[in-house]
VEXDO-272061 format. One line per field, with one value per residue (C-alpha): residue in one letter; x, z, y. Coordinates in pm, whole numbers. Layout:
// residues N
rest	[A_...]
px	[X_...]
pz	[Z_...]
py	[Y_...]
This chain:
// residues 833
rest	[M_K_N_F_P_I_Y_L_I_F_I_V_F_V_F_I_G_N_T_S_I_G_Q_Y_V_L_K_G_K_I_V_D_E_S_N_I_G_I_P_F_A_D_I_Y_V_K_N_N_S_D_L_R_T_R_A_D_I_D_G_N_Y_L_M_R_L_Q_V_G_E_Y_Y_I_V_V_S_A_T_G_F_E_T_R_E_Y_Y_T_I_I_N_E_K_D_N_V_Q_H_M_Q_L_F_P_V_N_I_K_S_L_E_E_Y_D_V_S_V_K_R_R_N_V_G_R_E_I_V_L_K_T_V_E_H_K_S_Q_F_D_Y_N_Q_F_P_Y_S_S_D_V_Y_I_R_A_R_D_K_K_S_L_T_E_K_G_W_E_D_Y_F_E_D_Q_E_K_D_E_E_D_A_R_F_D_D_V_E_E_L_K_R_K_K_L_D_Q_I_S_N_L_N_M_I_E_V_E_M_H_R_S_Y_A_P_P_N_N_I_K_E_I_R_T_A_Y_K_K_R_G_D_D_R_N_L_Y_F_T_T_T_A_K_S_H_F_N_F_F_Q_N_T_M_Y_L_N_D_L_S_K_S_P_I_L_S_P_I_S_T_A_G_I_L_S_Y_K_Y_Q_L_V_D_K_I_Q_R_D_S_L_P_V_L_N_K_I_K_I_S_S_R_S_S_S_V_S_T_L_D_G_F_V_Y_I_Q_D_S_T_W_L_V_E_K_L_E_F_K_I_V_K_G_N_L_Y_I_Y_D_E_F_S_I_A_Q_D_F_E_I_Y_G_D_S_M_C_V_L_K_S_Q_T_M_D_Y_S_V_S_Y_R_K_E_I_F_N_G_R_T_I_V_N_Y_S_N_Y_D_F_N_P_Q_F_D_K_N_H_F_G_N_E_V_A_V_T_T_K_E_A_Y_E_R_D_S_S_Y_W_T_S_S_R_L_T_P_L_T_L_E_E_Q_N_Y_I_R_K_Q_D_S_I_E_R_L_F_T_K_S_S_Y_L_D_S_I_D_S_V_F_N_K_I_N_F_W_K_V_V_W_F_G_I_D_R_R_N_R_A_K_K_T_Q_W_S_F_S_S_L_A_A_M_M_R_P_I_Y_I_A_G_P_R_I_G_P_D_I_D_Y_F_K_K_W_D_N_E_K_T_I_N_A_F_V_R_S_D_V_G_L_L_N_G_D_V_K_G_A_A_N_V_T_H_L_Y_N_P_F_R_Q_S_R_V_G_L_F_F_T_H_N_Y_G_L_I_R_S_Y_D_A_I_T_Q_V_L_L_R_D_N_F_I_E_R_T_S_G_T_L_Y_H_D_F_E_I_L_N_G_L_Y_L_E_S_N_L_T_Y_V_N_R_R_A_L_S_D_D_I_N_F_V_H_W_F_D_E_V_L_D_N_N_E_P_T_D_F_Q_P_Y_D_G_L_I_T_E_F_T_L_R_Y_T_P_F_Q_K_Y_M_R_E_P_N_R_K_V_I_L_G_S_K_W_P_T_F_Y_V_F_Y_E_K_G_I_P_K_L_F_G_S_E_V_N_H_D_Y_I_R_F_G_M_R_Q_T_F_K_V_F_T_F_G_T_S_K_Y_H_I_T_T_G_K_F_L_N_Q_K_L_L_R_A_P_D_M_K_Y_H_R_R_S_D_P_I_W_F_S_N_P_L_F_S_Y_Q_D_L_D_S_T_L_P_T_Q_D_W_Y_F_E_S_H_F_I_H_H_F_N_G_A_L_I_N_K_I_P_F_M_K_K_T_R_I_S_T_V_A_G_G_G_Y_L_W_V_P_E_H_K_W_V_H_Y_E_A_Y_A_G_L_E_R_V_F_K_F_A_K_R_R_L_R_I_G_A_Y_A_A_F_S_N_G_N_Q_I_S_P_R_T_T_F_K_V_S_F_A_I_L_D_E_R_S_M_K_F_N_F]
px	[2755_2756_2391_2446_2494_2147_2002_2188_2050_1701_1752_1875_1568_1312_1443_1664_1460_1726_1598_1719_1892_1637_1335_1107_847_476_281_-67_-363_-627_-966_-1321_-1646_-1632_-1269_-1152_-826_-858_-608_-373_-510_-301_-148_36_124_-108_58_354_239_599_583_351_312_55_-101_-44_-308_-422_-434_-107_114_453_620_910_884_1094_992_701_328_149_-191_-208_-447_-592_-787_-914_-1153_-1514_-1434_-1443_-1102_-1010_-744_-576_-363_-58_259_584_808_1156_1022_803_463_142_-168_-461_-704_-1059_-1240_-1611_-1796_-1859_-2194_-2463_-2605_-2279_-2287_-2642_-2521_-2258_-2387_-2203_-2427_-2781_-2912_-3257_-3345_-3209_-3443_-3238_-2924_-3104_-3220_-2868_-2735_-2974_-2834_-2478_-2564_-2678_-2456_-2245_-2563_-2670_-2339_-2331_-1954_-1894_-1969_-1798_-2004_-1995_-2208_-2244_-2162_-2247_-2074_-2147_-1934_-1982_-1898_-2020_-1810_-1965_-1814_-1773_-1847_-1486_-1506_-1813_-1639_-1346_-1583_-1765_-1433_-1323_-1656_-1596_-1246_-1376_-1631_-1362_-1140_-1432_-1463_-1132_-1025_-1026_-1387_-1291_-1099_-1397_-1623_-1389_-1388_-1768_-1757_-1526_-1779_-2008_-1734_-1827_-1941_-1714_-1835_-1710_-1921_-1791_-1946_-1779_-1817_-1697_-1580_-1530_-1413_-1370_-1195_-1072_-1009_-1135_-1120_-1306_-1324_-1418_-1620_-1712_-1545_-1617_-1456_-1589_-1390_-1146_-1158_-943_-1221_-1422_-1434_-1499_-1454_-1334_-1425_-1065_-938_-1209_-1509_-1778_-1880_-2042_-2086_-1710_-1564_-1327_-1306_-973_-1057_-703_-805_-1059_-976_-651_-780_-976_-1348_-1525_-1866_-2164_-2316_-2016_-1879_-1589_-1805_-2096_-1906_-1806_-2144_-2469_-2802_-3149_-3471_-3629_-3907_-4098_-4212_-4530_-4558_-4822_-4725_-4368_-4201_-4195_-3881_-3689_-3505_-3215_-2996_-2621_-2387_-2028_-1957_-1585_-1479_-1125_-1233_-1586_-1622_-1977_-2310_-2637_-2913_-2955_-3288_-3349_-3649_-3842_-3812_-3578_-3318_-3219_-3066_-3248_-3068_-2773_-2719_-2389_-2184_-1814_-1734_-1488_-1124_-992_-1078_-783_-935_-1303_-1463_-1783_-1857_-2170_-2285_-2624_-2658_-2974_-3000_-3232_-3325_-3191_-3363_-3516_-3186_-2917_-2864_-2731_-2611_-2830_-2702_-2498_-2478_-2188_-2204_-1890_-1772_-1461_-1429_-1138_-1096_-1287_-1453_-1675_-1689_-1996_-1960_-2191_-2112_-2393_-2315_-2563_-2514_-2711_-2712_-2560_-2434_-2361_-2245_-1965_-1711_-1383_-1068_-781_-582_-877_-770_-422_-226_-407_-732_-877_-855_-985_-1030_-944_-1305_-1420_-1298_-1474_-1837_-2058_-2357_-2610_-2439_-2455_-2816_-2918_-2699_-2739_-2910_-2972_-3125_-2941_-3068_-3175_-2859_-2645_-2830_-2764_-2402_-2338_-2507_-2282_-1970_-2036_-2071_-1744_-1572_-1685_-1546_-1219_-1169_-1157_-803_-921_-1044_-729_-522_-746_-710_-338_-302_-458_-245_71_1_288_208_395_338_446_774_837_697_512_726_644_488_433_181_59_-239_-269_91_85_401_495_797_856_1092_1180_1062_1296_1231_1311_1637_1771_1952_2039_2194_2480_2827_3016_2755_2429_2381_2148_2044_1748_1581_1422_1193_1044_773_594_335_197_-147_6_122_489_669_993_1108_1413_1562_1848_1979_2265_2369_2653_2798_2758_3075_3301_3156_3183_2936_2773_2491_2310_2103_1878_1664_1431_1223_940_927_704_444_302_642_747_1053_1257_1603_1787_2105_2214_2507_2629_2911_2864_2959_2926_2907_3126_2854_2533_2303_2394_2256_2188_2453_2712_2606_2669_3025_3288_3492_3191_3202_3399_3367_3250_3180_2992_2771_2523_2336_2044_1779_1488_1229_1002_1130_810_528_679_1043_1224_1579_1731_2078_2312_2666_2849_3176_3287_3577_3614_3843_3897_3758_4012_4195_4068_3696_3523_3283_2999_3091_2757_2690_3047_3018_2683_2796_3152_3255_3590_3809_3747_3898_4217_4294_4431_4170_4076_3836_3599_3375_3103_2802_2509_2230_1923_1704_1385_1100_753_584_219_195_-165_-231_-491_-427_-515_-480_-129_-31_-34_-180_-4_-229_37_97_68_423_748_966_1309_1599_1968_2195_2532_2791_3110_3399_3550_3930_4154_3881_3884_4141_3920_4103_3851_3829_3566_3266_2980_2664_2363_2056_1731_1368_1083_709_393_108_-199_-218_-590_-757_-441_-286_-25_332_631_979_1304_1599_1926_2287_2583_2958_3239_3351_3647_3810_4138_4090_3801_3752_3585_3273_3213_3229_2910_2802_2549_2375_2411_2079_1945_1894_1524_1408_1247_1398_1242_1268_1271_1609_1770_1802_1681_1970_2283_2547_2820_2857_2990_3179_3151_3332_3246_2916_2668_2310_2052_1684_1399_1040_749_386_101_-180_-434_-630_-638_-487_-568_-929_-1005_-973_-1310_-1346_-994_-1123_-1267_-921_-788_-464_-304_-11_298_583_885_1254_1571_1887_2231_2535_2862_3129_3425_3364_3247_2936_2593_2309_1944_1656_1284_1053_692_495_172_63_-219_-331_-436_-578_-325_-401_-630_-367_-320_-34_75_258_425_606_817_1039_1327_1502_1844_2126_2426_2780_2916_2667_2477_2097_1940_1625_1577_1270_1187_923_823_606_479_238_0_65_-291_-189_-77_-276_40_271_646_655]
pz	[-1591_-1566_-1458_-1195_-897_-969_-949_-626_-474_-573_-399_-86_-84_-147_46_319_392_464_471_205_321_420_377_644_652_602_663_754_625_362_475_340_505_726_828_618_429_59_-145_-381_-335_-503_-287_-433_-366_-530_-816_-804_-910_-922_-542_-521_-379_-374_-74_-19_-13_337_257_432_261_312_132_201_183_285_578_479_418_159_15_-24_-287_-233_-498_-559_-805_-688_-426_-426_-456_-145_-42_298_437_628_781_757_1061_1133_1253_1135_1049_1067_867_828_550_469_135_72_-217_-521_-536_-621_-887_-1076_-1065_-1196_-1499_-1572_-1764_-2082_-2170_-2119_-2257_-2100_-1732_-1546_-1250_-1112_-1107_-941_-660_-605_-603_-318_-124_-199_-78_259_289_564_776_669_724_1068_1030_1108_1473_1718_1799_1909_1789_1798_1475_1357_1045_864_558_359_20_-167_-406_-717_-1018_-1371_-1667_-1666_-1291_-1325_-1589_-1356_-1064_-1239_-1343_-978_-873_-1106_-968_-611_-685_-839_-534_-303_-458_-295_59_80_190_486_265_28_322_421_66_69_400_250_-25_220_282_-25_207_414_681_936_1204_1399_1676_1791_1961_1725_1822_1578_1592_1287_1059_1056_1408_1454_1737_1730_2017_1888_2150_1942_1643_1469_1149_968_669_467_474_165_-54_219_226_499_816_992_972_1039_683_472_532_269_336_19_175_144_-181_-221_-66_-35_-33_-41_21_-265_-544_-704_-736_-500_-573_-630_-464_-682_-391_-322_-447_-629_-787_-909_-1229_-1294_-1304_-1499_-1314_-1423_-1222_-1301_-1040_-776_-505_-324_45_311_573_442_194_-171_-247_-563_-728_-927_-1160_-1143_-1432_-1514_-1717_-1754_-1716_-1627_-1310_-1200_-1126_-994_-1149_-958_-776_-493_-313_-190_-6_-159_16_294_43_294_156_253_39_-196_-446_-632_-844_-901_-1271_-1376_-1421_-1087_-852_-705_-657_-748_-1091_-963_-656_-546_-225_-89_212_412_633_912_959_1293_1439_1098_989_973_764_991_841_955_738_431_208_-22_-299_-480_-698_-859_-1099_-1184_-1439_-1239_-957_-893_-556_-480_-162_49_354_571_822_1084_1296_1614_1951_1823_2089_1961_2300_2377_2649_2495_2706_2604_2469_2330_1967_1841_1616_1756_1559_1655_1940_1944_2294_2381_2487_2138_2004_2279_2203_2153_1925_2186_2212_1837_1819_2062_1923_1545_1409_1068_1075_905_577_566_377_641_922_764_700_1060_1197_985_1060_1435_1421_1230_1486_1763_1560_1517_1892_1914_1905_1713_1427_1429_1406_1126_906_984_860_529_500_587_346_98_-270_-601_-678_-331_-370_-724_-734_-433_-139_172_483_829_1029_1389_1435_1807_1872_1589_1430_1075_905_533_307_-46_-347_-600_-836_-566_-482_-828_-882_-1252_-1291_-1054_-1068_-1075_-1243_-1131_-766_-589_-226_11_211_550_727_1075_1200_1535_1652_2001_2100_2186_1820_1904_1647_1576_1224_1133_793_677_324_202_-155_-354_-687_-973_-1146_-845_-571_-322_-33_54_283_504_824_985_1297_1384_1695_1693_2066_2064_1784_1872_1834_1553_1766_1638_1702_1491_1382_1024_915_560_384_20_-272_-215_-428_-442_-605_-473_-614_-978_-1323_-1387_-1662_-1408_-1114_-1311_-1410_-1248_-1117_-898_-706_-399_-131_218_550_795_1099_1165_1480_1404_1606_1480_1690_1712_1970_1968_1721_1376_1495_1406_1468_1266_1368_1292_1369_1117_1139_793_623_259_8_-364_-571_-588_-915_-956_-972_-1292_-1454_-1704_-2016_-2197_-2163_-2163_-2505_-2430_-2091_-2204_-1898_-1722_-1462_-1084_-869_-690_-338_-5_230_530_826_895_1183_1054_1226_1063_1201_1023_1205_1023_1134_996_1190_1293_1184_1222_1345_1478_1799_1817_2145_2054_1740_1557_1213_1044_839_721_744_530_629_463_605_709_759_841_776_946_879_1078_990_1331_1313_1502_1724_1675_1400_1191_896_801_915_761_852_615_665_440_483_294_266_74_50_-137_-171_-385_-596_-573_-870_-1082_-955_-708_-668_-507_-447_-286_-207_-59_-3_171_235_379_692_731_468_634_535_291_115_-226_-97_152_-110_-224_-586_-801_-993_-1367_-1552_-1676_-2047_-2140_-1777_-1607_-1260_-949_-1035_-667_-616_-961_-1294_-1629_-1850_-1637_-1844_-1579_-1230_-1019_-694_-457_-141_-116_-93_-375_-444_-573_-639_-792_-876_-1035_-1087_-1178_-1336_-1263_-1575_-1520_-1866_-2089_-1972_-2148_-2475_-2563_-2469_-2320_-1963_-2049_-2149_-1794_-1944_-1742_-1795_-1584_-1590_-1378_-1372_-1170_-1109_-1000_-910_-816_-772_-727_-1079_-1213_-1320_-1378_-1504_-1544_-1709_-1767_-1866_-1962_-2022_-2030_-1769_-1751_-1456_-1524_-1309_-1246_-1020_-794_-779_-968_-1218_-1363_-1695_-1820_-2128_-2105_-2300_-2106_-2218_-2062_-2078_-1875_-1896_-1984_-2254_-2548_-2533_-2603_-2571_-2446_-2415_-2113_-1979_-1625_-1427_-1071_-832_-610_-238_-111_248_170_-157_-331_-609_-547_-738]
py	[2171_2548_2538_2270_2509_2648_2299_2234_2553_2442_2107_2279_2505_2232_1935_2074_2381_2641_2997_3240_3554_3816_3586_3449_3174_3233_2915_2797_2600_2670_2535_2530_2632_2321_2384_2091_2139_2229_2025_2210_2561_2833_3107_3406_3770_4021_4211_3971_3624_3499_3486_3190_2841_2560_2387_2016_1744_1852_2225_2314_2570_2736_3026_3262_3640_3934_4155_4379_4407_4195_4113_3734_3593_3243_3050_2697_2535_2565_2832_3211_3376_3576_3826_3837_4119_4001_4144_3945_3987_3850_3514_3231_3381_3178_3276_3035_3124_3010_2989_2956_2789_3001_3172_2920_3152_3147_2766_2772_2966_2702_2399_2316_2022_2154_2482_2461_2460_2155_2092_1801_2010_2300_2071_1938_2296_2373_2077_2187_2537_2399_2093_2249_2243_1894_1714_1556_1501_1868_1787_1549_1243_882_593_216_34_-315_-454_-777_-854_-1172_-1311_-1613_-1814_-1963_-2132_-2003_-2228_-2346_-2401_-2624_-2835_-2897_-2957_-3242_-3393_-3390_-3544_-3835_-3883_-3867_-4138_-4354_-4302_-4381_-4725_-4803_-4715_-4333_-4282_-4058_-3817_-3799_-3709_-3429_-3296_-3292_-3105_-2845_-2778_-2597_-2342_-2138_-1858_-1633_-1393_-1143_-974_-674_-469_-149_186_459_807_1092_1453_1678_1696_1334_1204_848_598_267_18_-327_-509_-815_-979_-1309_-1438_-1742_-1859_-1646_-1264_-1213_-1069_-895_-516_-258_-459_-142_227_333_284_450_674_735_1095_1228_1573_1620_1747_1454_1107_928_556_422_60_60_303_415_772_999_1022_1353_1369_1471_1668_1889_2217_2053_1782_1992_2075_1713_1537_1548_1561_1454_1454_1115_1089_1285_1047_1158_1054_1105_1367_1374_1610_1506_1305_1392_1105_1250_1051_1116_1041_1124_1434_1350_987_1091_1274_1183_813_768_681_640_824_1073_1120_1477_1622_1909_2247_2121_1986_1717_1397_1076_821_771_491_505_272_331_336_65_153_270_-19_-209_-554_-561_-567_-401_-188_-6_160_263_493_563_872_966_1330_1447_1752_1842_1992_1725_1409_1135_809_520_236_163_-142_-217_-475_-585_-870_-1010_-1300_-1524_-1800_-2060_-1867_-1566_-1390_-1178_-977_-764_-551_-416_-140_-15_298_357_540_864_1103_1454_1577_1331_1399_1288_1275_1498_1204_1011_1057_986_754_450_460_121_-126_-483_-618_-977_-1033_-937_-1272_-1469_-1374_-1679_-1737_-1625_-1287_-1230_-1343_-1070_-791_-808_-498_-657_-1008_-1293_-1429_-1792_-1881_-1706_-1885_-2225_-2134_-2022_-2335_-2558_-2354_-2365_-2743_-2765_-2542_-2771_-3057_-2868_-2855_-3233_-3366_-3672_-3453_-3237_-3551_-3673_-3365_-3347_-3702_-3600_-3288_-3484_-3767_-3808_-3854_-3844_-3474_-3362_-3548_-3429_-3075_-2925_-3036_-3237_-3083_-3226_-3024_-3055_-2823_-2890_-2781_-2519_-2650_-2734_-2892_-2843_-3037_-2930_-3127_-3283_-2992_-2735_-2915_-2838_-2507_-2524_-2174_-2098_-1946_-2278_-2492_-2659_-2752_-2991_-3010_-2999_-2720_-2781_-2531_-2534_-2299_-2270_-2019_-1963_-1833_-1494_-1456_-1517_-1731_-1909_-1986_-2195_-2271_-2496_-2545_-2761_-2835_-2985_-2866_-3113_-2988_-2941_-3161_-2873_-2855_-2521_-2425_-2176_-2179_-1919_-1903_-1609_-1551_-1298_-1226_-915_-923_-581_-411_-647_-725_-1014_-1156_-1407_-1583_-1645_-1863_-1916_-2096_-2014_-1795_-1421_-1108_-801_-593_-746_-476_-427_-493_-860_-864_-743_-956_-1277_-1187_-1413_-1121_-1034_-1366_-1460_-1726_-1635_-1795_-1575_-1557_-1273_-1179_-944_-766_-550_-372_-69_179_384_425_477_465_142_25_-258_-377_-663_-777_-997_-1183_-1290_-1464_-1369_-1540_-1554_-1839_-2122_-2182_-2539_-2445_-2554_-2304_-2330_-2132_-2136_-1761_-1627_-1468_-1304_-1167_-1089_-1286_-1255_-1423_-1423_-1149_-1253_-1127_-1246_-1394_-1185_-1169_-883_-775_-542_-389_-208_9_144_394_492_709_772_1055_1017_655_534_183_-61_-254_-622_-816_-936_-750_-419_-342_-49_180_426_799_1109_1200_1086_812_941_703_695_398_351_83_29_-201_-280_-322_-570_-719_-1100_-1051_-826_-668_-399_-38_187_404_478_684_739_961_923_1020_857_906_808_1055_1120_1434_1511_1332_1340_1018_896_1021_854_987_875_1103_983_1086_922_922_713_896_664_440_339_-24_-42_-374_-410_-596_-311_-35_135_136_317_44_10_-20_-351_-408_-419_-459_-156_-188_-29_344_446_275_265_441_312_423_451_271_243_99_385_309_603_703_1074_1258_1208_1315_1067_1138_938_1026_842_943_707_907_628_717_1095_1156_861_832_1159_966_811_443_424_390_50_-76_-4_117_395_629_675_926_1009_1068_1078_1278_1156_1366_1193_1468_1230_1096_1434_1248_1398_1183_1275_1097_1108_828_772_458_263_8_-243_-456_-815_-1092_-1365_-1663_-1454_-1183_-857_-854_-520_-518_-200_-71_244_482_640_959_1025_1278_1390_1514_1168_1067_1211_1231_893_685_329_106_-111_-353_-451_-694_-639_-818_-619_-659_-708_-639_-282_-249_-127_-234_-218_112]
C-alpha cells in the first residue's frame, strides 16, 4: 500500500491529463514523405532518453517538458532518424515533424536471406524509392465507381447426401397433396447465387477523407457473405506502408512495396515480359519473410526503367481473416501522365466453407472518369462518409444494362433474368398470400420445438407464439415455471417499427402467476430514436450483476412489480442519451413459498432477505459520446462505422423521494471511458476505465446499491467489466477506481513459432486494477491465454483458455484457470471482448 499514491499519480497523469508543476505540453504529429501519420514513432529528448513518448496509431504525440530549449529526436522503423530544435514556452507548444524513408542504398545492403544479388528486390526498391510520385492517393480526386459483388453457394459432400435425401422426401410428399409447396422448393433452388451492384461517385482528399454518393444500388438475394460493397470501410492502397482493413483482417497488413514492408518480404524476379512499343514488364514474386508480420503472397508487375506498377496479385496468408478461409486481390493500374499509377480495376476472390455448404465470392470494382482537379466544398468531407439516395434503389434493369462497366457472365445473366421474374411474382398479392400460407402452416415440430409464426408480408407484420419447449423454464428461484410468450412486430416502408412482447407463466410448485410486457416504437430510424413501456410482475434481484454462484442465492431474490417508461435517441452524431423512469414496488419473498433444494449444498444456499415492502420512483440517465463517429446515410437509416476516438459516458441515477409515495432518496453518478484500437501489427487493445460515487444516500435501499462483481468459478467473464479472481462482492458508496485492459495479439507472437500460424491459435493478455478506499481494498491481476476461432453453424465461435495471476492487500498471490466462449458479431466484426 505504501506505493499506492505513486500509482494514483500515474493514473492522474495518463487518464485525467493534469499538467505537472512547471511542465508544459509539446504536441504534434509525426508524418512520412506523403504527410501520412507514422504509427508508434518514438520521440525523445537528445541526451536525456528518459524524457520520451511514443506516437499513437495516427502519428499524434504528446509529451510534457519544462520551459527551455531542446533537441527532439524522432525515429521509426524504415525511416531516417531526425532531430528537431524546439523552444518550450509557458503554453501548449505545437511541433509537427516529418520523417523520410531510409536511404535506398542502406536497404539494398540489408538482406538476411540472400547473399548474392537479388534483382527482383532491387527493382522493388526502385519502386519504393519513387512511390511517393507514383501514388495517386497523394492528390485529391474524384471518380466514378462501379461495384459488383456476388457469391455462389455449392454443396459439400455431406451437403449433397442430405440434398438427395430431401429430394426423395419431396417426391414422396408430391405423391400426396403438397405439389405447390414442392414447386416453391424447386424455385428456391435457383437462389444459390447472391449479387449486389453499386454505382457511385467517389471523392477523396489525402490523407484519408472519403465521401461516396451512391446513385444506384441493387441487391439480389442475401448479402451476408459479400465483401467490399462500399469503399468507405476499407481501401486497398499498397503504396501505403500499412493497410488497416478492419472489416477483413484482424491485423493490419504491411505492403510489400512500401518502406516498412521492404524488410518483411522476399522478392524473386520470375519473368521479364517483352512487349511491342511498351517497356519490359518485370514479374516479381512476393513471399512472406516472417509469417507473424507479413501476410501476403503473390506477384507485382513493374515496368523496366520507369519502375511504374501495372498490376498486383496478392493472396492473404491464412490465419488473420475474420470470416473467409481464402482471400485474394488483383489490381490493374493505368499509367496517368507517364508518372502516376492510377487504379483502374480490382478483383477480389474469397471463399468460406461450412459443414454442408461452400460459398465462393467475387467482387469486381471499376474506376473511371478520374478528375484530379476537383472543386470540393469546404464542408464536403466530414463524419458522413457515404450517402445512398432514394433514387438509387429505384433503378430498373435497363439502367443497369447501359451502365455496367464489366459485362455480366452468362450465369449472372440467367440468374438476374430469373430473379427479376421472381420479383415481379413477389409483387402479386396472390403470391404473397401463397408463400405466407406456407410459412404460417402449423406442424408438429413448430408446436413442440421451433414455435409458431403468423406472417403477413403485404402488411409487414408478424406474430410469434412460443413452442412447448420454450414455455418450460426448468431452473428458477421457486421451482420450474411454465407459460407462453407472444411477440408482435410491424415494420413500415420508412424503416419505422413497433415491437411488442408479452410473457406469462405459472409456478409448478407454488401456483403463483408472474409475467411481463413490453412495447417499443422506433420512431426515427436514422437517429435510432425509440420510446417504450415495460411492465413486470415477477421475482427481482438485489445484486443483478454478480457471480453466478451469488446470483442464485435465495437472499438475493425479492418480489417486484414495476412499470418503466424509457426513451433513447441520438442528440447529434455520436452523442446519445438513454433515459428511463421506473415506479416499483419491492417486497420480500413470502414465508409460504416452496423452494427447490437440489443445489443448496453446492451453492451453500441461505434464506431470503426479510424487509418491509416499499415503493420507489427512480430515474436514470446515460449520456455517452464518441467523437468523430463515421457513418453511412441510407434513405431512412444510419449505418455506424465507428471512430478512432474513445467513447466517454456519464451515468446518473436519482431516487425521487415522497412523489407518489416513493420511499427512496439517493443520487449516484458514474463516469467512464472505453476504447478499442489496433497497435500497428501487434494486435488489438481494449480498455475500460470507470469511477463513481453516491452523492446522496439519505434513503438508500439494498437493490439500489452498487456492487463490484465477484468472479465466477472457471468461467472467464467479460474482462472489460469484471475481474477474474475477485473473491468478494464489494458494495460501494464512495469513490472507487476501476480499470480493465485486454490485448489480443492476433498471431503476432505465436505465429513466430514454425507451423503455429496454420493452427489459428492466438495469444491474449491483459489485466485490471481495483481500488475501493471505503473497504481499504486493493486488487490487481494479470492474465494470459490462448484462443481459437471455430466455425459454428455459419458463425464464428471463439474458445479460450486462460491463466489469471492476482494479488492485493486482502489476498496472497495466487493463480486461477478459466475458459470462455464467444460468438462473433458479424455486423460489427467484433467479439464481446
